[in-house]
C-alpha positions as CSV (number, residue, x, y, z in Angstrom):
1,X,24.8,-58.5,57.4
2,X,26.0,-55.3,59.1
3,X,26.9,-55.2,62.8
4,X,25.2,-52.5,64.9
5,X,28.5,-50.6,65.0
6,X,28.8,-50.8,61.2
7,X,25.3,-49.5,60.8
8,X,25.9,-46.5,63.1
9,X,29.2,-45.6,61.4
10,X,27.6,-45.8,57.9
11,X,24.7,-43.5,59.0
12,X,27.1,-40.9,60.5
13,X,29.2,-40.9,57.2
14,X,26.1,-40.5,55.1
15,X,25.0,-37.5,57.2
16,X,28.3,-35.9,56.7
17,X,28.1,-36.4,52.9
18,X,24.5,-35.2,52.4
19,X,25.4,-31.4,52.2
20,X,28.1,-32.1,49.6
21,X,25.7,-34.3,47.5
22,X,23.0,-31.7,47.7
23,X,25.4,-29.0,46.6
24,X,26.6,-31.1,43.7
25,X,23.0,-31.4,42.4
26,X,22.1,-27.8,43.1
27,X,25.1,-26.2,41.4
28,X,24.4,-27.4,37.8
29,X,20.7,-26.4,38.2
30,X,21.7,-22.9,39.4
31,X,24.1,-22.5,36.4
32,X,21.5,-23.7,34.0
33,X,19.0,-21.2,35.3
34,X,21.5,-18.4,35.0
35,X,22.2,-19.5,31.4
36,X,18.5,-19.6,30.5
37,X,18.0,-16.1,31.9
38,X,21.0,-14.7,30.0
39,X,19.4,-15.8,26.7
40,X,16.2,-13.7,27.2
41,X,17.8,-10.6,28.8
42,X,17.7,-7.4,26.8
43,X,20.9,-6.0,25.5
44,X,22.9,-4.0,28.1
45,X,23.5,-0.3,27.7
46,X,27.1,-0.8,26.7
47,X,26.8,-4.0,24.6
48,X,27.4,-3.9,20.8
49,X,24.4,-5.2,19.0
50,X,25.0,-6.9,15.7
51,X,22.1,-6.9,13.2
52,X,22.3,-9.0,10.0
53,X,20.4,-7.5,7.1
54,X,19.5,-9.4,4.0
55,X,18.1,-8.4,0.6
56,X,18.2,-9.6,-3.1
57,X,19.6,-6.3,-4.5
58,X,23.1,-6.6,-6.0
59,X,25.9,-5.0,-4.1
60,X,26.8,-2.5,-6.8
61,X,23.1,-1.3,-7.2
62,X,22.2,2.3,-6.4
63,X,19.7,1.2,-3.8
64,X,22.5,-0.6,-1.9
65,X,25.3,1.9,-2.4
66,X,23.4,5.2,-2.2
67,X,20.6,4.3,0.2
68,X,21.3,1.3,2.3
69,X,25.0,1.8,3.0
70,X,24.6,5.5,4.0
71,X,21.6,4.5,6.2
72,X,23.7,1.8,7.9
73,X,26.6,4.3,8.5
74,X,24.2,6.8,10.0
75,X,22.7,4.2,12.3
76,X,26.1,3.1,13.5
77,X,27.3,6.7,14.0
78,X,24.3,7.8,15.9
79,X,24.4,4.8,18.2
80,X,28.1,5.6,18.9
81,X,29.1,2.2,17.5
82,X,26.7,0.2,19.7
83,X,24.7,-0.9,16.7
84,X,26.6,-2.7,13.9
85,X,24.6,-3.7,10.8
86,X,26.1,-6.4,8.6
87,X,24.8,-6.0,5.1
88,X,24.3,-9.1,3.0
89,X,23.1,-8.2,-0.6
90,X,22.4,-10.5,-3.5
91,X,20.2,-13.0,-1.6
92,X,23.3,-14.5,0.2
93,X,21.4,-15.0,3.4
94,X,17.8,-15.5,2.2
95,X,15.9,-16.1,-1.0
96,X,14.2,-13.0,-2.5
97,X,10.7,-14.5,-1.8
98,X,11.5,-15.7,1.7
99,X,13.3,-12.6,3.2
100,X,10.3,-11.2,5.0
101,X,9.6,-14.5,6.8
102,X,13.3,-15.0,7.5
103,X,13.2,-11.8,9.6
104,X,9.9,-12.9,11.2
105,X,11.5,-16.2,12.2
106,X,14.8,-14.8,13.4
107,X,17.0,-16.3,10.7
108,X,18.0,-12.7,9.9
109,X,17.4,-9.5,11.9
110,X,16.4,-7.1,9.1
111,X,15.1,-7.9,5.6
112,X,14.0,-6.0,2.5
113,X,11.5,-7.6,0.2
114,X,9.0,-6.8,-2.5
115,X,5.5,-7.5,-1.3
116,X,4.7,-9.0,-4.7
117,X,7.3,-11.7,-4.2
118,X,5.0,-13.4,-1.6
119,X,1.8,-14.0,-3.7
120,X,-1.3,-13.4,-1.7
121,X,0.5,-12.4,1.5
122,X,0.0,-8.6,1.3
123,X,-3.1,-8.1,-0.9
124,X,-4.2,-4.8,0.6
125,X,-0.6,-3.3,0.3
126,X,-0.6,-4.3,-3.4
127,X,-3.6,-2.3,-4.2
128,X,-1.2,0.6,-4.2
129,X,0.6,-1.1,-7.1
130,X,-2.4,-0.7,-9.5
131,X,-2.2,1.6,-12.6
132,X,-2.6,5.3,-12.0
133,X,-1.6,5.3,-8.4
134,X,1.9,6.5,-8.7
135,X,4.2,8.2,-11.2
136,X,7.5,8.1,-9.3
137,X,9.4,6.2,-6.6
138,X,9.0,9.3,-4.3
139,X,5.3,9.3,-4.7
140,X,5.0,5.5,-4.3
141,X,7.2,5.6,-1.1
142,X,5.0,8.2,0.4
143,X,1.9,6.2,-0.4
144,X,3.2,3.0,1.1
145,X,4.4,4.5,4.3
146,X,1.3,6.7,4.7
147,X,-1.0,3.7,4.3
148,X,1.0,1.9,7.0
149,X,1.1,4.8,9.4
150,X,-2.7,5.5,9.2
151,X,-3.5,1.8,9.8
152,X,-5.0,1.0,6.3
153,X,-2.5,-1.9,5.7
154,X,-0.7,-2.2,9.0
155,X,-2.5,-5.4,10.0
156,X,-0.7,-7.3,7.2
157,X,2.6,-6.9,9.1
158,X,1.6,-7.7,12.7
159,X,4.0,-10.6,12.8
160,X,7.0,-8.3,12.4
161,X,8.4,-4.9,13.4
162,X,8.2,-2.8,10.3
163,X,11.1,-0.3,9.9
164,X,9.7,1.2,6.7
165,X,7.7,0.8,3.6
166,X,8.6,2.4,0.3
167,X,8.1,2.0,-3.4
168,X,9.8,2.0,-6.8
169,X,9.1,4.0,-9.9
170,X,6.5,2.7,-12.5
171,X,7.2,-0.6,-14.1
172,X,7.5,-0.3,-17.9
173,X,8.0,-2.8,-20.8
174,X,11.4,-3.9,-22.2
175,X,11.3,-6.4,-25.0
176,X,13.0,-8.1,-28.0
177,X,10.3,-6.7,-30.3
178,X,8.5,-3.4,-30.6
179,X,5.4,-2.9,-28.4
180,X,3.2,0.0,-29.4
181,X,-0.3,-1.2,-28.5
182,X,-1.8,-4.0,-26.3
183,X,-2.3,-6.3,-29.3
184,X,1.5,-6.5,-29.7
185,X,1.7,-8.3,-26.4
186,X,-0.5,-11.2,-27.4
187,X,1.3,-14.5,-26.9
188,X,4.5,-12.8,-25.6
189,X,6.1,-14.4,-22.5
190,X,6.6,-11.4,-20.2
191,X,8.3,-11.5,-16.9
192,X,6.1,-10.1,-14.2
193,X,7.2,-9.3,-10.5
194,X,3.8,-9.6,-8.9
195,X,0.2,-10.7,-9.2
196,X,-0.9,-7.1,-9.9
197,X,1.5,-6.8,-12.9
198,X,0.5,-10.3,-14.0
199,X,-3.3,-9.4,-14.1
200,X,-2.5,-6.3,-16.1
201,X,-0.3,-8.1,-18.6
202,X,-2.8,-11.0,-18.9
203,X,-5.6,-8.6,-19.7
204,X,-3.6,-7.6,-22.8
205,X,-3.1,-11.1,-24.0
206,X,0.5,-11.7,-22.7
207,X,1.6,-14.8,-20.9
208,X,3.0,-13.5,-17.5
209,X,5.9,-15.5,-16.0
210,X,7.0,-15.1,-12.4
211,X,10.8,-14.8,-12.4
212,X,13.0,-13.2,-9.6
213,X,14.9,-10.2,-10.7
214,X,18.2,-12.0,-10.3
215,X,17.2,-14.5,-13.0
216,X,16.1,-11.9,-15.6
217,X,19.4,-11.8,-17.5
218,X,19.7,-15.6,-18.0
219,X,16.0,-15.9,-18.8
220,X,16.3,-13.3,-21.6
221,X,19.6,-14.8,-22.8
222,X,18.1,-18.3,-23.1
223,X,14.8,-17.2,-24.7
224,X,12.7,-18.3,-21.7
225,X,11.0,-14.9,-21.8
226,X,10.4,-12.4,-24.7
227,X,10.5,-9.3,-22.5
228,X,9.7,-8.1,-19.1
229,X,8.1,-5.4,-16.9
230,X,10.6,-3.5,-14.8
231,X,11.2,0.0,-13.4
232,X,13.9,2.0,-15.1
233,X,16.4,2.2,-12.3
234,X,16.7,-1.6,-12.3
235,X,17.5,-1.9,-16.1
236,X,21.3,-1.3,-15.7
237,X,21.4,-3.1,-12.4
238,X,20.1,-6.4,-13.9
239,X,21.9,-5.7,-17.3
240,X,18.6,-5.7,-19.2
241,X,20.0,-3.0,-21.5
242,X,22.7,-5.5,-22.8
243,X,20.0,-7.8,-24.3
244,X,17.1,-5.7,-25.4
245,X,16.8,-2.2,-26.9
246,X,13.0,-1.8,-27.3
247,X,11.4,0.0,-24.4
248,X,7.8,0.9,-24.1
249,X,7.8,3.7,-21.5
250,X,4.3,3.1,-20.1
251,X,3.5,3.2,-16.4
252,X,1.8,-0.2,-16.1
253,X,2.0,-0.7,-12.3
254,X,4.3,0.2,-9.4
255,X,6.0,-2.1,-6.8
256,X,6.1,-1.8,-3.1
257,X,8.9,-2.8,-0.7
258,X,8.9,-3.6,3.0
259,X,11.9,-3.4,5.3
260,X,11.1,-5.4,8.4
261,X,12.9,-6.5,11.6
262,X,12.5,-9.4,13.9
263,X,10.2,-8.4,16.7
264,X,12.1,-10.0,19.5
265,X,15.3,-8.5,18.4
266,X,13.9,-5.0,18.3
267,X,12.2,-5.5,21.7
268,X,15.5,-6.6,23.2
269,X,17.2,-3.3,22.4
270,X,17.7,-0.6,25.0
271,X,15.3,2.4,24.6
272,X,18.1,4.7,23.3
273,X,19.0,2.2,20.5
274,X,15.4,1.7,19.6
275,X,15.2,5.5,19.2
276,X,18.2,5.5,16.9
277,X,16.4,3.0,14.6
278,X,13.0,4.8,14.9
279,X,14.5,8.2,14.1
280,X,15.9,6.8,10.8
281,X,12.9,4.7,9.9
282,X,9.4,5.3,8.7
283,X,8.8,8.3,6.5
284,X,12.3,9.5,6.9
285,X,13.7,6.3,5.3
286,X,10.9,6.2,2.7
287,X,11.5,9.8,1.6
288,X,15.3,9.2,1.3
289,X,14.9,6.0,-0.7
290,X,12.3,7.5,-2.9
291,X,14.6,10.4,-3.9
292,X,17.5,8.0,-4.6
293,X,15.4,5.7,-6.9
294,X,13.6,8.6,-8.7
295,X,17.0,10.0,-9.6
296,X,18.2,6.7,-10.9
297,X,15.0,6.2,-13.0
298,X,15.7,9.5,-14.8
299,X,19.4,8.6,-15.3
300,X,18.6,5.1,-16.6
301,X,16.0,6.4,-19.1
302,X,18.5,9.0,-20.3
303,X,21.2,6.3,-20.7
304,X,18.8,4.3,-22.9
305,X,18.1,7.3,-25.1
306,X,21.8,8.1,-25.4
307,X,22.5,4.5,-26.4
308,X,20.1,4.9,-29.3
309,X,17.4,2.4,-27.9
310,X,14.0,2.4,-29.4
311,X,11.8,4.2,-26.9
312,X,8.0,4.5,-27.3
313,X,6.4,6.9,-24.8
314,X,2.8,6.3,-23.5
315,X,2.7,8.6,-20.5
316,X,-1.0,8.4,-19.7
317,X,-2.4,4.9,-20.6
318,X,-5.5,5.2,-18.5
319,X,-6.6,8.0,-20.8
320,X,-5.4,6.4,-24.0
321,X,-8.2,4.6,-25.9
322,X,-5.9,1.7,-26.9
323,X,-4.6,1.0,-23.4
324,X,-7.3,2.1,-20.9
325,X,-9.7,-0.8,-21.5
326,X,-7.2,-3.7,-20.8
327,X,-5.7,-1.8,-17.8
328,X,-9.1,-1.2,-16.3
329,X,-9.9,-4.9,-16.8
330,X,-6.7,-6.0,-15.1
331,X,-7.4,-3.6,-12.2
332,X,-10.9,-5.0,-11.6
333,X,-9.6,-8.5,-11.8
334,X,-7.2,-7.9,-9.0
335,X,-9.7,-6.1,-6.8
336,X,-12.2,-8.9,-7.3
337,X,-9.6,-11.4,-6.2
338,X,-9.0,-9.4,-3.0
339,X,-12.7,-9.1,-2.3
340,X,-13.1,-12.8,-2.3
341,X,-11.5,-12.9,1.1
342,X,-14.3,-10.7,2.5
343,X,-12.4,-7.5,2.4
344,X,-14.0,-4.3,1.0
345,X,-11.3,-3.9,-1.7
346,X,-13.1,-1.1,-3.4
347,X,-13.0,1.1,-0.3
348,X,-9.3,0.4,0.2
349,X,-8.8,1.3,-3.5
350,X,-10.5,4.6,-3.0
351,X,-8.4,5.3,0.1
352,X,-5.2,4.6,-1.9
353,X,-6.4,7.0,-4.6
354,X,-6.8,9.7,-1.9
355,X,-3.4,9.0,-0.5
356,X,-1.9,9.1,-4.0
357,X,-3.2,12.7,-4.4
358,X,-1.8,13.7,-1.0
359,X,1.6,12.2,-1.9
360,X,1.9,13.9,-5.3
361,X,5.3,15.6,-5.7
């Protein structure tokens, strides 16, 4: 039992210690609050912002060396070094089919992905991939960006900040045997990059197989596939020309690309850095990329001719009696699948056709 004196002395001591005890609890809470605020603050006006960009294209590819790297350099120069973009080609940070979502979820900051690699994710965008819509990468890039800008397909990208949409040249056939007519495709295992290409090939009796571009070479080498559909600029990139020398130069379909950025990362940038990105995105980027890829398509086709490859030209299959029926069948099959979700796919198809005419070059 305490004496009265002891009780009084203990009470006075406790009163003296209370401010110190209170401060010891308050200080960590204050520091925690400061740390939490720091994580959500926007980048300061003099801070260097590092953006990690991921894509599946090989480092030596023309798209990487002649389009992406010059674009990165321009962004860094115009931001006076306050934006630094780290470029990770060859799927080193994200799988080819998961890059869009990797940017959405913040695993990376910027990603480039074919819409066709995410089956069913961008059904309206892929209507632009159907036969007869585009004859060049420049035209396809204009179509894709225009459809986004006018709101036709923009709702498919609401979970992300879109920097640009663009497209590739027409996908043609490369095979171990000669393909002159649709019947030649019956039973052939053909690599396809998207559902659109798959529907077209299936309508001709082929067996479409979904294989990422990075796996094309080994799949051909091991006999997993008998041929593939691929645009000309990618033939040397993925070394297709080393394994096959039969090329049916027919515009079966086109492929679209999206370059997206994590929304929170974009929103955290100061206005002047947002402007640097904005000024070099959209149609500016689409036009630049379209020109680079179109040039590479021409060069790759000429290289195949110079190498003595067997090239069969079918420049207008929609007006060719042998090819028009199967291609129309494949087109209608894809539109019907999109319509099942309640979307008026036919009206979107007509809108894309109008945009195609506007984007002719």
